N, C-alpha and C positions, 0 to 999 in steps of 0.2 A: 307390949310397949311401956316405958316407964311413965310414970305419971308425976316425978318428983318436980319440984319446983326448983327453981337456983333463979340466981340474980343476976344481975346485969353481967358482973366480970366474968362469971361462971358461963354465960351465954357467949358471950364475945369471945373465951376460950373454946369452947365448943364449937363454934363457927368456923374456925380456921381448920381448913380440910387440906387433902392431899391435892387436890387439883386449884391450881391458882385460878381458874375461871370462875371455879365455885366460892372460892377466898371473895373475890371481887364484887359477888353478889350476898354474900352471907354476911362478914364481917363488918362494913360499914351500915348495914343493916341492922343486926345486934350491936351495934354502937349507938346508931342515931337513935331506932326505933323500940330497944326492948322495954324498957321503963315505962313507955307510954301504952302499952301492948294490956289487953285486957289479961286477966288470969288465966283465961282459957285458950287466948291466943299465945301465951305465954307456955301454956302448957302444948299446945300443938308445936309450935317453935321448937321446943323440947323434943318432942316426939319424933318431929321432921329429921331430926338431927341425929336421930339412930339409925336413919334410912342410909342407904349406898348411894356413896357419891355418884357417880352416872345417874342414878337414878332421879336425886334432888336436881342433878344438872339439867335432864330431860325435861322433867318439870318445870324447871324455872325459863328454859330457852324455850316451852310451847312444842314439843318434840312430840310430845304422848299426854295422854287425859292424866289430869293429876287425882288421885284417888281424893274420894269427899270427905277424909278425915283431913286432907290437909290444904282443900282447896281453900279457904278463907286466907290462911297463913301465906300460901305461896302467892296470890293476888296480892297481898300487901307487899311481899318482898318484890314481886314484878312492877309493881308501881312504882317502889320506892326506886327503883333501879332506872324506870323508864324518866323520872323525874331528873336523874345526875346528880339527886343527893348525896 
């Protein structure tokens, strides 16, 4: 997995996925929260975006266990989504 760092605009662009439901989780999160994340969480977010869409969606919807590499960033995305922000 890539450890490249990227900026907010790149994060927003990469958050646009092939599944609308996933877009509704990721794009608002990237727009509102990416810049406030620690470098480590920004890196985790970038790595998460390299995963397959159905896999990410399952993690966000709670259908399957989240790999520990992504547990913190997935929890933040879910929390953000539940707030309705």
